[in-house]
N, C-alpha and C positions, 0 to 999 in steps of 0.2 A: 800647519797641518802635517808637515813631514814628521814632526815629533810623535804625532798620534799614530801614524803608520809604523814608525819605528817601534813604538811601544807594543802595537799589535803583533809585530814580528817577534818581539821578545816574549810575549805570551805564547806564541806558537812554538818557540824554542823550548819553553819550560814544559809545554804539553808533550813534546817529544822526549823529554827526560834524558837528554844526552849528557855525557860527562862535562862537555864544554859549557853547558848552561847551568851547572850545579850552583854556582855563585849567584847567578841571576835568579834562579828559582828560589833560593833561600831568602833573598831580599824581597822578592815580589809576593811570596807566599807567607811571609812572616805576619804574625799578629801584632799590629801596632797599638791596638787597644782592645779592651773587652768590657762589655756591659752585662753585669750579672752572669758572667761566664760566656756570653755570646760574643764571638770575635768580630773585630773590624780588621779585615785583611788589607795588607799593603797594596795589593793590586787594585782593589776597589777604590782605595784612597787615591792611588796614582792616576787612575782613569778620570776621577772627578777633578783632580788637581790640574791635569793637562787640558781637560775639556773646558774647564771654567777659566783657568788662568794662564794656560800655556802661551797665549799670545802676548802677555805682558811680562812674563818671566824670562826675558831674553837679555835684559841689561845686566852689566857686570855686578851692579850693586843690588840686584833684585833680592828681596827678603823671602827666599824660598821657605826657610824654616817657619817664619812668622805666618806666612800664608798657609802653610801645611797644617800648623797647629789650629788656625782658625777654621779651616775646612774640616779637620778631624773632629773638632767640637761640634760642628754642624752635623757630621755623620753620627756622632754619639747622641745628639738631640733627636735626630730622626729615629734612631733605634729605640730610644726611650719612649718616644711617642707611639711608635708601632707596637711596642710591648704593652703599653698601657691600653691602647686600642684593642689589642687581643684580649686583655683581661676583661674589658668591658663588652667584648663580643661585637665590636664594630667591624663589619666586613666590607670589603671594597665593592663598589658597583661594577657592573660590566664595563670594562675599560674600552672606550673608543678614542683613539688618538686624535686630538684636536690639531688644527693647523698651527696653533700657538706652540704646542708641544713638539711638532715635527717641522716647524718653521715653513710650513706649506710645501714640503718636499713630497715628491711622488713616492710610491712604495719602493721603486727601484733605487731612487736617490737616497731614501732613508736607509735601505740595506747597505748601500755603498758607504754612507757616512758611519754607520754602526761598525762595518768592517774595519774602517780606519781607526775606530776607537777600540777595536778588539772586543766588541760587545755583540752578543746575539740579540735578536729582537725579543726573545723570551726574557732575557735578563733586563733589557731596556724597559719592557712592559712591567716586569716585577718591581722595578724601582719606582716607576710612575705610580703603580698601585700603592706602594709603601707611602709615597708622598700624599696620595689621595686619602688614605686612611688617616694619616697624621693631620691633614687639613680638616677632615671631618671631626676628629677628636677636638681640635682647637675650636671649631665652630660650636660644638656642643658645650664646651667649657665656657665660651663667651656668653652663651645663653641666647634666647630668642627675643628678649626684650627689645622692642623697637626704639630707634633713636628718637628722642623727644624733640619737640619744637624749641624748647628752651636751649637744649644742647646745640641745635642747628644755628639759632640766632646768636648764641655766645661765640660759636666758631666764626660766623660771618663777621661779627664785629671785630674779632681779633685778627681776621685775615681778609681785609677788604680786597675785592677783585676789580680789575680794570675793565673798561668797556671793551667789547670785542665786536668785530664785524665779519661778515662773510661776503665774498665778492666773486665775480667771474673775471678772469684775467686773460689777456691776450698779449703775447710778446712776439715781435718780429725783429729782423736784423736791421732794417733801414727805415728811415723816417717816412719816405714816400709811400711805402707799403702800409705803414701805420695810418697815414692820412687817408689812404684809399679805403682801408677797413673802417675808419671813423666815418667817412662820407657814406658808405653803404649802410652803416648803422643809423645815420641821420635820415636816410631814405626810408627807414622802417623795417629793415632786416633785423632778425633777432640776434642778440649777442651770442647765443649758443651756436647758431649756424655759422656766424662769421668767425667765431673762435675755432670751430672745427675746420673751417675752410682756410683761414689765414694763419692760425696759431702755430708756433714752432716749439712750444714748450710741452712737457708731458701731460699737462692738464687739458690740452686741446681736445683730446679724445673724450673728455667729460664736459665738453662745451665751455671749457675755461673755469669750471667751478673749483674753488680752493676750500680747504677746511677753514673754520673760523680762526681768527687770530687777534691778538691785542696789539697795542702800540709797542713799537720797537721789538716785536717778535719776528719781524720779517725785514728784508732789506729796506732802506729808507724810502725808496720810491713808493712802497706800499702805504706809507703814512698818509698819502693823499686820499686814500679811501675814506678816512675819518672825516674829511671835509665834504664828501659827496652827500647828496640827498638820495633817498631810496629810489632805485631805478635809474639814477643819473650815471652817465658815462663820462669819464675824465677826458681831457685833451691828451694827445700823445705825450708820454712822459719818457725821458731819457735816463738810462742807467748803463753801467758797464756791460749789461747783458743784452742791450738792444733798446727797442722802443715798445712802451707798454700802453695798453688801454685797460682801464679798470671800470667795472660796473658794480655798484653797491646793490647786493641782493637783500641783505637784512642786517639789522643791528641786534646784537644779543645783549639784552639788559643784564648788567652785572648781577642783579639779584637772582635771576634764573640760573645763571652759570654757578653762582656762589652756592646756591642750595644743593645743586647736583654734586659739586665738589665737596661741600661740607659733609653730606651724607656718606660719600665714598671714603673720605678721610676719617670720619668718626667711626665707621664700621671697621676700617683698617686698624685704627688705634685700639679699639676694643678688642680686636682679635690679637694684636701684638701684646697687649697687657695680659690677656688670658693665657697666651702662650708662655710669656715670661713667668707668670705665677705658677703655671703647671710644671714647667721645666725645672723651676727652682725646687719645687716639692719632690719631683721625680729624681732629680740629681741627689737630693739629700737622702733619699731612700735607697738608691741604687749602689751597687758595688762597681765602681768605675776604675779600671786600671789602664794606665797609658805606659807603653814601653818606649821611653825616650831614645834608647839605643837603637831599636828597630826603626823608629821614625827618622832618626838622624841618618842611618844607613840608607833608607829609602830616598831621603831628600838629596843626599850626596850622589846617589846613583842616578836619579832623575835629572839633577842639575847637569851632570857630566854628559849624559846621553841626549838630553834636550838641546843643549848648546851645540853639540857635535852634529846634530841633524839639521841645524839652521842653514 
């Protein structure tokens, strides 16, 4: 995150237009690519590069140039989709920032994070709207035809899904406490109440309820859940984390899960294929220019400043 703050300071320096920042300003304000004459500026690419990949570009052998070229092509694709959407008069809906887009941050935390990136909220929203317009264009390109039953069944046969279960779980540090909790359950107390009273894991506040899982998706102690009958509570089970009690809440038939997963994957595949076809056509029609010298200068500049700020 230090590198993002450093970049924000560099943008502030260029805004001041001091003589000391002339070299920095030239690099960050350079046009690294253009799409039908519309520029992709180095500072915009730099922000995306450090925001998405800054955490992994710290090793001596990091492929800064390769990552930068890949991200630049993503920026070009986004610009092409936005231009095509404008030609088709696709306009963005009123943008309301979702928890996924803001990672659940409060308004104050979002402003702080944007400051570290050197971004205004207006610019952040503008980019999200650009993405929203591009997604809507791809959705229209993919068409409204529903996924057929034959497609779903074909996908299920090619991608068999394992059995999954959902349980309530209680973990405590010592065996005696686990035995005491088990005894209270046998006396008729609900697992939800006992988990909230005794449980020491984060799921205790939810009465011990865990999301569904399949075999070998959890630590080995949880495999015992697949041997339980519906509503049955296990004996105290030991692991490196303590002593566990498991209660089987439900078995999720593979067919039900598989249908949901098949529908999601098939819609995604259809969207990806539509996007690939559309971008292939748009790239063929567009005048795309990439300035490799400006891109190399930006990469070398960021590589030096990013590592210096670690």
